[in-house]
ZAZAKOL-103067 format. One record per residue: residue in three letters; x, y, z of N, C-alpha, C in turn. Coordinates in steps of 0.001 Angstrom, whole numbers, plus 524288, in hexadecimal, padded with zeros to 5 digits. Layout:
REM residues N
ALAXYZXYZXYZ ...
REM end
This chain:
REM residues 285
MET82AE3849597EACF8279A846E97EEC882451842B07EC50 LEU822BE8439E7E75D81FA583F9F7E4C5822CB83AA57E46F ALA827E583B427E37282B17836A17E30482B16833B87E816 LYS82C05836917EC5B82C43833F87F17D826FA831AB7F2CE THR822CD834847F1A181D99832967F2F981C4382DCD7EFBD SER81D9C82DF47EABA81C4C8298E7E76481F30824C07E92E MET82418825837EAC782714821177EC96824B781EE97F16A ILE823368225B7F4E1820C9820B97F9AD81BDE81E147F84F ALA8198981FE47F449814C081D777F2BD815C58180D7F116 CYS819E0817587EE1481B158121E7EC5581C1380EC67F0E9 ALA81E34810F67F4B781F6380DF77F92681AE980CC77FC6C VAL817EE8103E7FDE28141A80EFA801A280F1580D4F7FFD5 ILE80C9E80EC77FC908079A80CC27FBC1807F5808197F90F GLY80AD2808807F5BC80B178047C7F2BC80EAC800F27F3BB THR81172800E37F6C6814F17FD297F700815C57FAC77FB92 THR818E97FBC27FDE98193F7F88380200816DA7FA8980641 LEU8168C7FEE680633813D18008B80A4C8136A805DE80A66 LEU81229807CD809B4810AA80C5B80A22813648108680BDC ALA815E38108E80EB981842815198103381B97816FD80C43 GLY81D8A813BC809458210F8155E8059981F97818B9801A5 ARG81BC8818B67FFBD81A6281C2C7FBC181A16821347FDB8 ALA81B0B8218480124819568234D805988142D822C980479 HIS8137581E358036480E9381CC18018480CD0821297FED6 ALA81005824377FE2680E7C8280F7FAD080C1D824B07F751 GLN80BE5820B87F9A08099081C577F795805A681E047F41F LEU8027D820467F6297FE19821AD7F3577FE618270D7F1B6 GLU802CE8295F7F1FA8022282EBB7F0EC80685831AC7EE91 PRO807588313B7E9A880B39834897E7578094B83A167E784 GLU80CA083DD27E93980AE8843417E97E80C98846317E4A1 PRO80A4D84A9A7E3AF80C2884DC97DF62811CB84F677E04E LYS814BC84FF77DC2281A3C8514E7DC9F81ACB856B37DF07 PRO81E33857437E30F81ED285C547E5968214A8604E7E1F1 LEU8208C8654F7E327822CE869607DFE4828AF869A17E089 GLU82AA7867DF7E5018303E867E37E5F2831FC8626B7E779 PRO837018610F7E698838D185BDA7E7FB8387785AEA7EDCF ALA83800855D97EF4483776854787F4C583C7A855837F7C9 THR840DF855317F53E845D08561E7F7F2846B885BEB7F898 GLY848D285D6E7FD1684A0A862E27FE0484546866487FE82 GLU840C1863EC7FFDB83BFB866F78000483B9886A2580506 THR8381886DEA805008374287118809A68342886E0E80DA6 ALA833F08700E8126B830F386D5A8168182B3886D0C81502 GLY8293D8711C81281823C98710B810E9822A386CC680D04 HIS8262186C228093382562867FE80565825DA862B4807F8 ALA8296B8622F80B9C82A1385D3180E548250E85BBE81123 GLU8229785F8A8139081DB785E7D816578197D85CCB81285 ASP8194685F5E80DFA8156285DF280A14816328585E8083A HIS81B24857058076481C49851CD8057A81B0A84DC9809A0 ALA81C3D84EF080E8281B0B84B3E812B08153584A54812FB GLY8123184E828126F80C9284DE28127F80AC484A6580E17 GLY80D3184AF48096480BBD847A68050580CD1841F58061D MET81124840CA808E08127783B68809F880E79838D780D7F GLU80B9283BF08107C807A8839AB813F2802508394F81151 ARG801F283B1A80C787FD0383A84809A17FC7C834EE807BD LEU7F7C8832E2808037F6C982D808068A7F2E282D2080210 THR7F1FF831847FF727EEA7831A07FADA7F19B834277F657 LEU7EFD2833137F19E7F23C835497ECF77F01283ABA7EBD6 PRO7F33183E0B7E95F7F107843077E7827ECB68421B7E381 LYS7E93A845CC7E3047E4CD845587DF737E6918441B7D9E0 GLY7E4168402F7D7937E51D83ED87D22B7E9DE83B6B7D13B ARG7ECD683A067D55F7F184836DD7D4B17F03B8310F7D50A LEU7F34782DED7D2387F2A8828417D22E7F7A7825B57D42F LEU7F7068217A7D7137FB7A81E627D8D77FA56818B27D7AB LEU7FDAD816447D47B7FD19810C07D3178014D80D9E7D5DE GLU7FFA5809887D8A18034F8060C7DB3A802278007B7D976 ALA806527FD707D8CD805A37F7FD7D756809A47F4B77DA41 PHE807F97F00A7DC0080B567ECAB7DF1F80B627E72C7DCED LEU8100F7E5637DB87810CD7DFF87D9F5812407DCEF7DEE0 GLU80ECF7D96B7E08680F807D6887E5698107A7D0C87E42C ILE814DF7CEBA7E61F8166A7C9567E50D816B57C65F7EA31 ASN813BD7C23A7EA98813E37BEFE7EF44819087BBF87EF75 LEU81BD27BC4E7F3CB820C17B9757F4858205D7B59F7F90C SER81BA17B43B7FA9281AE37B0C17FF0481D1E7AB587FDFA THR81E5F7A8978021A820947A365801B281D2579FE07FE5F ASP81F7D79D707FA5481CD1799DE7F6B6818B179C887F357 LEU8185D7A1BE7F385814687A4837F075816BE7A9377ED94 VAL81B997A8D47EBFD81E1C7AD357E94881B577AE377E413 GLY819AF7B30C7E35A816F17B47A7DE968113C7B2E07DE75 LYS80F2C7B1077E2D4809C07AF377E31C807017B2127E78C PRO8049A7B68D7E687803917B8E97E168807527BD6A7E026 ILE8066F7BFAA7DB86808D47C49A7D9DC8045D7C83B7D844 SER804727CD057DA3A800427D0AF7D8DA8027C7D6007D76B LEU7FFA37D8DF7D43D800FA7DE3C7D2C87FC447E19A7D417 SER7FCC37E4DE7D8217F8417E79E7DA4B7F8D17ED827D995 PRO7F57A7EFEB7D6617F5B27F5997D58B7F20D7F88F7D93A ASP7F3C37FD1E7DAF27F095800C87DDFB7F0AF806107DB3D LEU7EC338089F7DAD87EBDF80DBC7D8597E9428118A7DC13 TRP7EBFA815E57DD3D7E9F6819F47E0BD7E91581EF97DDA0 TYR7E4C3821AD7DED37E36A826877DC107E20082ABF7E002 GLY7E45082F5F7DF587E318833C47E2B47DE25836857E0F0 TYR7D9C1835577E3837D4CB837D97E21F7D51183DAF7E345 ASP7D70E83F097E7D37D8A3844617E9017DD2B843FC7ECDF ASP7DEE1848637EF117E3918483D7F2527E2D28454C7F771 LYS7DDFE8445A7F9007DCFE8418B7FDDD7DAFA83BFE7FD18 ILE7D8DE83AD77F8837D67C835BF7F78E7D96B832E77F335 THR7DB0A82E177F45E7DD8E82ABE7F0827DA97825977F041 ILE7D9D18239D7EB7F7D6ED81EC67EA9D7DA9481ABE7E834 GLY7DA25815DC7EA017DD8D811C77E8007DA8880CFF7E62A LEU7DC3480AC67E1B67DA63805B87DFD67DEDF801EE7E0CC LEU7DE257FE357E4627E2877FB577E6A67E20A7F5797E5DE HIS7E69F7F2FB7E5407E6DE7ED517E4BA7EB0C7EAD87E836 SER7EF0B7EDB27E9987F3807EB6F7EC637F25A7EABD7F230 GLY7F5867E77A7F4B37F51D7E6F37FA557F64B7EC097FD10 LEU7FA307EEE47FB337FB897F3DB7FD927F7037F7BC7FD23 GLY7F4827F7D27F88F7F0367FB797F7CB7EB697FA1C7FAF2 THR7EA1B7F51C7FB507E5357F38E7FDCF7E5B27F2E4803B0 THR7EA327F0F6805957EACF7EFF480B337EED97F37080DCB GLY7F2457F5D480AA97F6947F8D080CDB7FB767F59880DA3 PHE7FB127F06A80CEA7FF917ECF180DA5801E87EB7180868 LEU8071A7EB7480843809E67E9DA8039980B227E40980401 GLY80A9D7E12F7FFB680C6E7DBCD7FFAD808437D7B38005D ASP8034F7D940801437FF357D54C801967FE8B7D2B17FC3F PRO7FE897CD847FC047FE4C7CAD37F6F27F8D97CA9C7F4A9 VAL7F89F7C95C7EFAA7F3CE7C8557ECC87F0457CD1C7EC77 HIS7F1A97D0BF7E9157EE597D5417E7F87EDA47D5B27E218 SER7E9817D8667E0727E8A77D9417DADB7ED0F7DCC67D8CD LEU7EF2F7DB897D48B7EDFD7D76F7D0C77F1937D2BF7D1DE CYS7EF587CE327D2CD7F2717C9877D3FD7F3F07C6E77CED6 LEU7F90E7C63A7CDE87FAF87C4E57C8B57FCFE7BF577C81E SER7FD887BC6E7CC63800627B7797CC187FCF57B2BD7CAF9 GLY7F7D57B36F7CA7A7F47C7AF127C8FC7F24A7AC147CD93 THR7EE357A9097CC7B7EB877A62C7D0A47EEF87A20F7D32B SER7F2B979FFC7D04E7F62F79C087D28A7FA6779E657D5FC SER7FAC77A3977D6037FEE67A6347D9087FCAC7AA567DCB0 GLY7F8337A9207DF0C7F6337AC737E3377F23F7B0857E1B1 CYS7F0997B0BC7DCB77ECC67B4A47DAFC7E7787B2127DA34 ASN7E3BE7B3507DD717DE6E7B1797DC887DBE47B4787D814 ASP7DD0A7B98B7D7D07DAFD7BCE57D3A97DF247C0F37D24D VAL7DF077C2C17CD747E2A27C6E77CBDE7E1227CC007CE95 TYR7DC1E7CD3D7CE767DA3E7D22A7D0CD7D6CF7D0C37D575 ARG7D8FD7D1507DA297D6697CF567DED97D42B7D39C7E247 ASN7D6EC7D7FD7E2CB7D5577DC077E6887D6147E17C7E43F VAL7D2F97E5337E63E7D37C7EAA87E4AE7D1067EDF77E8F9 ALA7D3237F2A17E9C77D11C7F6167EDDB7D0BC7FBA47EBCF LEU7CCD27FE6B7EDAF7CC37804007EC9D7CCB3806D47F1D5 GLU7D0BC80A1E7F2517D1D980CA37F7537D264812837F6A0 GLY7D0E1815607FAA77D19181B077FAA87D49C81CD07FF67 ARG7D74D821387FED77DA24823A7803327D8AE8295E8038C TYR7D81782B328085F7D6E1830B2809497DAE9832ED80D0D GLN7DDEC836CD80B2E7E20B8391C80E607DFAD83C4A812CF LEU7E13A83AFD8179E7DF3283DB481C387E31C8418E81E7A GLN7E8198401481E767EC298436D820B77F14D8424181DFB ASP7F42C8465481C6E7F9198454F819BB7FD95848C681B9E ARG7FCF884B46820178011084EF58218F8014084FC582778 ALA800FE84B9782A768011A84C1383024805A3848F183261 PHE809DC84BA5833DB80E5B849398365C81098844C783313 GLY810B48458B82DEC812DC8419282A8380F4A83CF3829A6 PHE80A5783D5182B53806BD838ED82AE98020483A75827AD GLY80079836ED824287FBBF837B5821167F878832CA8213A TRP7F356833668209D7F00882ED2820897EB4B82FB781D18 ALA7E91882B5881B537E4A082B7C817CE7E0ED8271181932 ALA7DBE882801818777D80B823D8818F47D814820A1813F3 ALA7D73281B868147D7D7538181080FF17D314813EE81075 GLY7D1138122F80C0B7CD2980E1680C247CB1280CF8806C3 GLY7C838808A98065C7C60080748801517C3BF801D480156 LEU7C2A17FFE97FCA97C06E7FAB77FBE07C47E7F73D7F949 GLU7C4C67F2527FB0A7C86E7EE9E7F8B97C5937E9967F74B VAL7C61F7E80F7F2687C45C7E2E57F0C77C8D47DF237F1F6 VAL7C8407DC437F62F7CC607D8B67F7EA7CCCE7D4137F443 ASN7C8597D2507F2397C8457CDD07EEAB7C3F77CEAE7EAA5 LEU7C57F7CF047E5AF7C1B87CFEF7E17C7BEF87CAF57DFC1 SER7C1687C6777E0E17BF257C18B7DF307BB667BF867E356 ASN7B9977BABD7E2BF7B5CA7B8737E6497B8817B6417EB14 PRO7B74D7B8107EFE57B3467BBE77F1237B5427C1897F090 PHE7B1B87C5077EF467B30D7CA8C7EEB97B3967CCF37F430 GLU7B84E7CEFE7F5667B9637D1177FA9A7BA807D6EE7FA42 LEU7B7507D9FB7FD107B7BB7DFB27FD067B8887E1A880295 SER7BC357E554803427BD4F7E7888086D7BD807ED748081A VAL7BCBD7EFFD80C907BD677F5A180CF47C2107F6B681080 LYS7C51C7FA9380F137C9DC7FBE6811FE7C9658016A81424 LEU7CA6F80212819317CA5E8072381BC77CF89807D181EA1 GLY7D22180C3981DCD7D72780CD68205D7D9718124381FB7 ALA7DE868128C820777E15D81782820257E6F88166081E8F VAL7E99781A7681CB47EF2781A2A81B6B7F1D281EC381E0D GLY7F5E781DB5820FE7F8E5821E2823857FE9F8217882228 ARG8011C825F882145806B2825F281FFE8098682A3382302 TRP80DCE82893825748114D82C45828228166782C818251C HIS8184B8314C8243481D19831FC82129820A6835E1823DB GLN82580834528249582955837D2826F182EA8836AF82493 GLY830E383A7B821E383604839B281F8E835EF8356981B7D LEU839428316B81C38839C082D2C818798363882890819C1 LEU83347828EA81DFF830218248C81FDA82A4D825B181F46 ALA82767821C481D81821B18222681D4781F5681D3081F8C ILE81B0E81DC18226A818468194F824AC81285819DC82363 GLU8102881593821AD80AB3815C082045807B681152822DB VAL8030C81289824A47FF8880E9C826DE7FA6C80EC2823C8 GLN7F7FF80A2E823267F34B809E281FEC7EF568062382268 PRO7ED1F8078E826E47E9498041B829617E42D803F282650 SER7E1D07FF5D825FE7DCCA7FEF1823537D9AF7FA5582572 LEU7D4A27FADD8250F7D0F57F6CD8269C7CE247F4FD821B0 VAL7CE837EFE4820997CC107EDAC81BF77C7767EA5481DB6 LEU7C2C27EBB081BF67BDFE7E90281D997BB857E64D818EC ALA7BA867E141819797B82F7DE33815437B27D7DFAA8148C LEU7B0E07E08180FAC7AB6E7E1A880E647A88E7DCEA80C3F THR7AB717D954809DF7A9147D48C807C67AC5C7CFD880968 GLU7A9F77CB3B809427ACA67C64380A557AFCF7C68780F62 ARG7AD467C7FC813A17B0107C8D1818877B23B7C3C481AE9 ASP7B0A17BF54818EF7B2DC7BA6C81ACD7B87C7B9B7818F8 THR7B9AC7BBC9814647BEF57BB45812397C1C67C079811C5 ASN7BEDE7C4BD811607C11C7C9F6810C77C1297CC9681626 ASN7C5AF7CCA7818AB7C6057CE2081E2B7C6E27D3F581F01 ASP7C50F7D5EB823817C6687DB298254A7CC0A7DB2082737 GLU7CEE37DF6C826327D45C7DFAA827BA7D5DB7E52182981 LEU7D9AA7E55582D027DC4B7EA3282E6B7E1C27EA0282C17 LEU7E3247EE07829087E83D7EE4F8266C7EB507F2DF8289E LEU7F0467F1F0829E37F3877F63382BF47F9157F5C2829CE PRO7F9F67F798824F87FF477F7D2822DD802287FCB4824BB ILE807267FC088260980A8280060827AF80F628003F82447 THR8108A804878219F814D7804B081DE7818AB8090A81F44 GLY81DA0807D581EC9821B280BC681F8E8253580C0A81AD1 LEU826B9810D88195B82A2481163814DD82E6B8155981606 TYR83332813F48146E837AF8175B8156683A6D818858103F GLU83B6281D8A80F5783DD281F4180A7E843C481F0780B00 LEU8463981B6B8081284BED81AEC8082B84E8D81F16804DE THR84C6A8200E8004984E4F824137FCB584986826AF7FA52 PRO84A4182AE57F74D845AD82D5D7F4DA84299829BE7F13E VAL844EB825677EF7884227821F27EBDB8416481C6B7EDFD ILE8439981B237F28284339815D47F4A1841398160E7FA3C SER83D66812C87FB6683B6A8125A800B883A7080CA580202 VAL83A3380B7D8070F8390080634808DC8343D8067B80C67 SER831658021E80CD182CA98022C80FF782BEE7FCF3812AD ALA828E77FD1A816D8827647F869819B3821B47F8F381B49 GLN81EE57F4A481AF98195C7F4BC81C74818237F01481FEE ILE8154F7F1238240C813627ED088277B80DE37EE848291B GLY80B197EB0882B70805C57EC3C82D098030F7E75582EDE VAL7FDDF7E78D82F097FADA7E30D830CF7F5BB7E2CD82DD6 VAL7F41A7DE0A82C927EEFD7DCF282A487EC027D9B482E42 LEU7E78E7DBCE8302A7E48D7D939834487DF077D80483265 PRO7DDF17D32D830DB7D8927D1B182FA17D54B7D1A6834A2 PHE7D0447D2D1834237CCE47D2ED838B87CB217CD7883A59 GLU7CB6A7C9B0836CA7CA1D7C44D838097CEF37C0E383782 HIS7CF617BD0383AF57D3E87B98183AF37D9027BCA683B26 THR7D9007C0A083E5F7DD707C43F83E9A7E2837C17983FF2 GLY7E2587BDF5843BA7E71D7BB50845667E99E7B7FE84136 ASP7E67A7B60D83D8A7E88A7B2C4839597E9DC7B5D98346F ALA7E71A7BA30833937E77B7BCDD82E8E7EA647C21482EB8 TYR7EBE67C3FA8335F7EEAF7C8F38338C7F40B7C852830FA ARG7F6467CCB482F4F7FB957CC7482D297FE487D1B882D9A VAL8036F7D17982DCB806C77D61982DF980A667D5E282943 PRO809687D9058251B80CCC7D90C8207A8118D7DCA382147 LEU8159D7DB9281E5081A597DED881E4781C267DF74818A5 SER81D717E4438171B81F8C7E551811E1824257E90881249 LEU828197E81180F0982CB37EB6A80EAA82D6F7ECD8808F3 GLY82E677F1DF807DB82EBE7F37E8026F832B87F7BA8016D GLY833FD7F8577FC7C8374D7FC947FAA68348D7FF5E7F638 HIS835548047F7F5DC83271807AB7F2188363080B507EF34 TYR8357480B8C7EA07838E280EBC7E6C0835978128B7E393 HIS836DA817857E41F8342C81B9D7E138836F281C627DBFD VAL8344F81ACF7D7BD836AD81B0C7D292836AD8209A7D077 ASN832308232B7D0BD831B88289F7CF1882D0982B017D1E3 GLU82B6B82F9D7D0378274C832587D3038221682F847D2E0 SER8215882BF67CF2A81C5C829397CEB281CA1823767D02B LEU82125821067CFA58219481B5E7D000824D7819AB7D4B0 GLY822EC815C17D775825D8813617DBB38251880D837DBA0 VAL828F980A917DD9082891804E07DDC3829D9803057E346 THR827AA7FE7B7E49C828697FC437E9CB829657F66A7E96B LEU82CD67F47E7ECBB82DAB7EEE87ED4582D1B7ED997F309 ALA829B47E9D17F44D828AB7E89A7F9C38285D7E2B77FA91 PHE829D77E1137FF488297F7DB9A800EA825D17DB5D8058B SER822057D7CA8056081E037D79B8096681D857D23480BD2 LEU81C407D245810DC81AC57CD96813C08152D7CE7E8159D PRO811427CD088128080BCF7CE5D813C1809C67CBC2818B7 PHE80C537C77A81A7880A947C49981F1180F1D7C3D7822DA LEU812047C80E823D3816917C7A28273D815107C56282C87 ILE810EC7C77782ED780EB87C556833AD808F37C44F832A6 THR807237BFA9833F6801B97BE55832D27FFF27B9E18364C GLY7FAD07B97A836F37F8A47B515839CC7F7DA7B05583663 ALA7F8807B0EF831487F7CE7AC9882DA47FC647A8CD82E06 PRO7FB9B7A3EB82C617FFD27A00782CBF804997A16082974 VAL803B97A3EF824FC808147A53782178808F27AB1982196 GLY80DCE7ACB28228C80EFD7B247822B4814CB7B3188232E GLY816557B757825B381BDC7B87B8265281E717B99282121 PHE823057B73082037826047B82581B758246F7B488816FE ASP820C67B0F7817FB81F037AD89813C581BAB7B07D80FCC GLY819027B49A8118C815F07B7D280DFA818F37BCAA80C72 ARG81A2F7BD358076781D6E7C1958059681B577C39480063 SER81C797C8847FF4181B097CAA27FA1F81EC37CF057F898 LEU81F5D7CFC07F395822A47D3E67F15C81F267D7827EE35 ILE81FE67DC9E7EEF981C997E0717EC5581FF07E4567E957 LEU81EC87E4F47E457821277E90C7E12781CD87ECE97DFD2 GLY81D717F1CA7E183819607F5AE7E0BF81B3C7FA4B7DD95 GLY817917FCBF7DB00818B5801787D8148147D805827D8FF THR8160380A887D9438125A80ED57DA0C8134A812F17D5DA TYR80F1B8149C7D34B80FA2818B97CF5980B8F81CF87D059 ALA80D5F821CC7D0EB809F5826387D1F7808F78293F7CCEF PHE8040482A337CBC68028282D0B7C71280155832BB7C86B 
REM end
């Protein structure tokens, strides 16, 4: 089960979307006493409940890293970033994360320009280390009709340079799992605490689906909406990401995803002109 959960983890939290890890994303479970195949109904129920957990077991660490490459028209490789996320199980209900990636901070895969930005100032990087977030999750329900959910929130430094932009995030994470299919939703409200002229309030609603093709390979799709509270008609956007996830072993998983961060938008430039490629890795300690 750890293998399946870790793979799902590689898939969903970290990668393209979440569901895939079964987002076990965030939650590699302890290895079961018996193999997942040929298990009893009781064990199956226990495992299903674990798949709906959205927090790590006490004392466990999950490291995720995403290499994000901009493939937009006339801007290939501008920028390139490598964004690490680290999750720690404070206890079985509370998990704390130190986050840098778009997936970790917003729930969306494929958003460009996150710490650590590696391609230089001439290629889309204003700063190497631009943003960081501290987030917590509290498991509320993990065993109701295949659905689990957790409260989530924290502080995000949107911009470390001048001007310093700080926001607070309040939201939830819900995951439904049945058979080979998992679906995850991650609604959140982001409220600017500083520099409100440039640091906008937003409603984020990523929705991720993941389907297990084999015990080690899964595919995922993510769509959703980003709704700023000001200039909504010009600044809203609907991102789309498609990914594949491979479970290497009980601890390691990798993801490859293609994203259209501005598939639908009120901005003048969007559609297929904005593209990005993401290579992700997840390692459970």
